[in-house]
Backbone as ProteinMPNN parsed JSONL, in Angstrom:
{"seq_chain_A": "MTVTFTDDDEGKEVVDASGNTLGLVTEIDGDTAYVDPEPSLADTVKADMGWGDADTDDYTVDNTAVETKGSEKLHLRGNL", "coords_chain_A": {"N_chain_A": [[-125.903, 12.891, -146.773], [-127.198, 9.434, -147.062], [-126.795, 5.797, -145.349], [-126.448, 2.702, -145.967], [-127.442, -0.214, -144.246], [-125.575, -3.277, -143.704], [-125.287, -6.775, -142.654], [-123.038, -7.253, -141.752], [-123.128, -5.147, -139.738], [-123.486, -6.171, -137.994], [-122.827, -6.102, -134.441], [-121.677, -4.068, -134.574], [-121.004, -0.997, -132.758], [-123.134, 1.755, -131.247], [-123.254, 5.484, -131.404], [-123.558, 7.967, -130.23], [-123.683, 11.627, -131.558], [-122.446, 13.444, -129.779], [-120.909, 11.287, -129.239], [-121.201, 9.77, -126.717], [-121.539, 5.68, -126.317], [-124.289, 3.848, -127.495], [-126.098, 1.898, -127.707], [-125.872, -1.534, -128.268], [-125.276, -3.521, -131.984], [-127.863, -5.472, -133.102], [-129.452, -6.713, -134.623], [-130.207, -6.395, -138.578], [-132.497, -5.171, -140.345], [-132.746, -4.529, -143.432], [-133.66, -1.191, -144.043], [-133.148, -1.504, -141.909], [-131.948, -0.712, -138.393], [-131.793, -2.215, -134.808], [-130.942, -2.074, -131.949], [-129.306, -2.444, -128.904], [-129.55, -1.914, -126.119], [-128.051, -2.299, -123.261], [-126.245, -4.543, -123.307], [-125.423, -8.166, -123.678], [-121.972, -10.621, -122.43], [-123.326, -12.359, -124.366], [-124.357, -11.465, -126.27], [-123.058, -9.862, -127.718], [-121.359, -11.4, -128.115], [-122.632, -13.295, -130.46], [-123.869, -11.583, -131.585], [-121.342, -10.482, -133.073], [-120.518, -12.666, -133.973], [-123.027, -12.713, -135.672], [-125.229, -14.351, -135.163], [-127.461, -12.38, -133.763], [-130.115, -11.29, -132.179], [-133.11, -10.105, -132.629], [-134.27, -8.586, -129.44], [-137.042, -7.508, -127.212], [-136.566, -6.087, -125.911], [-134.674, -4.08, -127.479], [-133.776, -1.43, -129.255], [-135.262, 0.617, -132.73], [-132.957, 1.904, -135.399], [-133.838, 4.141, -137.341], [-131.753, 4.051, -141.206], [-132.093, 6.536, -141.642], [-130.95, 8.086, -140.028], [-128.134, 7.642, -139.155], [-125.13, 8.636, -139.985], [-122.514, 8.615, -140.208], [-121.125, 5.714, -140.764], [-118.196, 3.223, -139.655], [-115.983, 1.114, -139.312], [-115.765, -0.424, -137.043], [-118.549, 1.249, -135.598], [-121.208, 2.63, -136.115], [-122.278, 6.128, -136.402], [-124.697, 8.652, -135.124], [-126.605, 11.174, -136.325], [-126.018, 14.39, -135.658], [-128.83, 16.042, -135.751], [-130.535, 14.789, -134.224]], "CA_chain_A": [[-126.664, 11.321, -147.917], [-127.785, 8.061, -146.144], [-126.144, 4.862, -145.322], [-127.084, 1.522, -146.158], [-127.161, -1.025, -143.706], [-125.322, -4.567, -144.478], [-125.484, -7.002, -142.087], [-121.901, -6.945, -141.704], [-123.168, -4.1, -139.276], [-124.355, -6.298, -136.651], [-121.686, -6.035, -133.366], [-120.997, -2.733, -133.742], [-120.982, 0.245, -130.806], [-124.346, 3.473, -131.35], [-122.687, 6.525, -130.682], [-124.751, 9.638, -130.648], [-122.565, 13.176, -131.525], [-121.361, 13.555, -128.057], [-119.522, 10.344, -129.181], [-121.279, 8.811, -126.105], [-122.023, 4.816, -127.342], [-125.676, 4.01, -127.081], [-125.707, 0.586, -127.548], [-124.761, -2.692, -129.926], [-126.178, -3.763, -132.998], [-127.603, -6.669, -132.431], [-129.492, -7.494, -135.825], [-129.73, -5.418, -139.246], [-133.352, -6.057, -140.732], [-133.487, -3.5, -144.318], [-132.898, -0.457, -143.443], [-133.006, -0.755, -139.51], [-130.632, -1.052, -136.869], [-131.866, -3.263, -133.858], [-129.696, -2.117, -130.665], [-129.915, -3.411, -127.351], [-128.484, -0.98, -125.158], [-128.066, -3.068, -122.673], [-126.003, -5.846, -124.17], [-124.703, -9.43, -122.812], [-121.381, -10.757, -122.63], [-123.136, -12.965, -125.108], [-125.22, -11.312, -126.864], [-122.164, -9.078, -128.152], [-121.29, -12.528, -129.179], [-123.921, -12.786, -130.85], [-124.04, -9.863, -132.847], [-120.352, -10.719, -133.777], [-120.534, -13.671, -134.863], [-124.162, -12.347, -137.14], [-126.814, -14.803, -134.841], [-127.879, -11.313, -132.949], [-131.678, -11.542, -132.718], [-133.966, -8.325, -132.091], [-135.664, -8.955, -128.195], [-138.5, -6.347, -126.737], [-135.948, -4.249, -124.992], [-134.212, -3.24, -128.398], [-135.246, -0.217, -130.072], [-134.404, 0.887, -133.525], [-132.176, 3.116, -135.889], [-133.668, 4.068, -139.201], [-130.515, 4.375, -141.735], [-131.566, 8.34, -142.71], [-130.011, 8.41, -138.444], [-126.783, 7.824, -138.239], [-123.858, 10.484, -139.718], [-121.159, 7.869, -140.889], [-120.477, 4.054, -140.975], [-117.007, 2.605, -139.918], [-115.962, -0.055, -138.999], [-116.396, -0.964, -135.222], [-119.186, 2.217, -134.679], [-122.433, 3.998, -136.068], [-122.4, 7.693, -135.748], [-125.639, 9.216, -135.041], [-126.574, 12.456, -136.509], [-126.393, 15.957, -133.932], [-129.659, 16.835, -135.208], [-131.921, 14.238, -134.947]], "C_chain_A": [[-126.472, 9.751, -146.631], [-127.098, 6.583, -146.307], [-127.284, 4.184, -145.753], [-126.58, 0.205, -145.981], [-126.86, -2.172, -144.018], [-124.975, -6.125, -143.075], [-123.543, -7.641, -141.208], [-121.838, -6.226, -139.37], [-123.578, -4.179, -138.357], [-122.974, -7.011, -135.602], [-121.828, -4.562, -133.412], [-121.786, -1.247, -132.367], [-121.828, 1.259, -131.527], [-122.956, 3.94, -131.158], [-123.61, 7.438, -131.246], [-123.1, 10.488, -130.94], [-121.701, 13.32, -131.368], [-119.897, 11.977, -127.919], [-119.906, 9.339, -127.879], [-121.892, 7.282, -126.802], [-123.92, 5.02, -126.539], [-126.451, 2.451, -127.154], [-125.126, -0.503, -128.726], [-125.116, -2.85, -131.252], [-127.151, -5.269, -133.05], [-128.113, -7.412, -134.307], [-129.872, -6.396, -137.152], [-131.736, -5.819, -139.911], [-133.482, -4.176, -142.25], [-133.27, -2.62, -144.514], [-133.144, 0.079, -142.631], [-132.288, -1.274, -138.773], [-131.304, -2.035, -135.388], [-130.675, -3.551, -132.96], [-130.491, -2.453, -129.429], [-128.973, -2.451, -126.712], [-127.522, -1.125, -123.618], [-127.733, -3.724, -123.281], [-124.827, -6.717, -123.479], [-123.455, -9.688, -123.055], [-121.937, -11.729, -124.576], [-123.92, -12.326, -126.077], [-124.445, -10.39, -128.082], [-121.484, -10.061, -128.977], [-121.506, -12.652, -130.419], [-124.271, -12.517, -131.757], [-122.705, -10.139, -133.354], [-119.745, -11.373, -135.043], [-121.877, -13.479, -136.365], [-125.597, -13.496, -136.523], [-126.733, -13.538, -134.083], [-129.089, -11.46, -133.618], [-132.076, -10.469, -132.185], [-135.159, -8.477, -130.728], [-136.408, -6.971, -128.666], [-138.045, -5.707, -126.569], [-135.254, -3.723, -126.374], [-135.146, -2.075, -128.901], [-134.203, 0.49, -131.357], [-133.983, 1.881, -134.167], [-133.153, 2.751, -137.407], [-132.059, 4.681, -139.825], [-130.975, 6.164, -141.894], [-130.875, 8.87, -140.985], [-128.749, 8.374, -138.575], [-125.911, 9.033, -139.669], [-123.374, 9.328, -140.694], [-121.339, 6.343, -140.165], [-119.041, 3.4, -140.697], [-117.213, 1.803, -139.782], [-116.153, -0.432, -137.72], [-117.359, 0.423, -134.831], [-120.151, 2.878, -135.769], [-122.614, 5.09, -136.019], [-123.409, 7.901, -135.88], [-126.077, 10.409, -135.759], [-126.799, 13.591, -135.421], [-127.478, 16.42, -133.778], [-130.975, 16.794, -135.361], [-133.557, 14.218, -133.523]], "O_chain_A": [[-125.721, 9.416, -145.716], [-126.865, 6.224, -147.461], [-128.452, 4.539, -145.914], [-125.833, -0.457, -146.701], [-127.727, -2.636, -144.758], [-123.791, -5.985, -142.768], [-123.307, -8.347, -140.227], [-121.169, -6.52, -138.379], [-124.018, -3.274, -137.65], [-122.332, -8.032, -135.849], [-122.071, -3.899, -132.403], [-122.691, -0.954, -131.586], [-121.274, 1.724, -132.523], [-121.924, 3.322, -130.896], [-124.187, 7.58, -132.324], [-121.943, 10.159, -130.68], [-120.616, 13.389, -131.947], [-118.89, 11.705, -127.265], [-119.268, 8.295, -127.747], [-122.664, 7.429, -127.749], [-124.472, 5.735, -125.703], [-127.429, 2.187, -126.454], [-124.321, -0.375, -129.648], [-125.304, -1.711, -131.678], [-126.39, -6.233, -132.975], [-127.479, -8.22, -134.987], [-129.836, -5.252, -136.699], [-132.056, -6.998, -139.764], [-134.075, -3.12, -142.028], [-132.427, -2.609, -145.411], [-133.339, 1.256, -142.324], [-132.123, -2.487, -138.648], [-130.419, -2.89, -135.336], [-129.846, -4.461, -132.943], [-131.664, -2.637, -129.104], [-127.759, -2.367, -126.896], [-126.682, -0.386, -123.104], [-128.527, -4.002, -124.18], [-123.779, -6.338, -122.955], [-123.175, -9.076, -124.086], [-121.249, -11.743, -125.596], [-124.115, -13.139, -126.981], [-124.989, -10.182, -129.166], [-121.086, -9.874, -130.127], [-120.803, -12.25, -131.346], [-124.9, -13.073, -132.658], [-122.832, -10.017, -134.572], [-119.136, -11.153, -136.09], [-121.781, -13.878, -137.526], [-126.676, -13.563, -137.111], [-125.621, -13.516, -133.555], [-129.341, -11.645, -134.809], [-131.442, -9.887, -131.305], [-136.386, -8.491, -130.819], [-136.375, -6.052, -129.485], [-138.43, -4.558, -126.789], [-135.32, -2.495, -126.318], [-136.349, -1.823, -128.97], [-133.017, 0.804, -131.262], [-134.431, 2.962, -133.783], [-133.22, 1.78, -138.16], [-131.344, 5.478, -139.217], [-130.112, 6.959, -142.263], [-130.367, 9.985, -140.863], [-128.15, 9.27, -137.979], [-126.373, 10.114, -140.033], [-123.837, 9.187, -141.826], [-121.707, 6.159, -139.005], [-118.605, 2.931, -141.748], [-118.329, 1.313, -139.949], [-117.272, -0.933, -137.618], [-117.061, 0.869, -133.723], [-119.626, 3.84, -136.329], [-123.556, 5.222, -135.237], [-123.741, 7.424, -136.965], [-124.988, 10.938, -135.535], [-127.642, 13.587, -134.523], [-127.839, 17.001, -132.755], [-131.899, 17.453, -135.839], [-134.675, 13.839, -133.872]]}, "name": "protein", "num_of_chains": 1, "seq": "MTVTFTDDDEGKEVVDASGNTLGLVTEIDGDTAYVDPEPSLADTVKADMGWGDADTDDYTVDNTAVETKGSEKLHLRGNL"}
């Protein structure tokens, strides 16, 4: 099952299949989430407010890589 990203996903943590936090979603662009691996407090607040922007050090996560989408986290598939 493929998840659908929405602007409400900005500010969510991204975790791998083992539960390790990989970063914070700073921006959603269609089927792609931009993830900051080391967000500052300002980045976290901006993302929570929907004001986040992708930076050059952000990495991308395609929606097909997400297993489940919770209210606070995106959980990646284990077989990536």
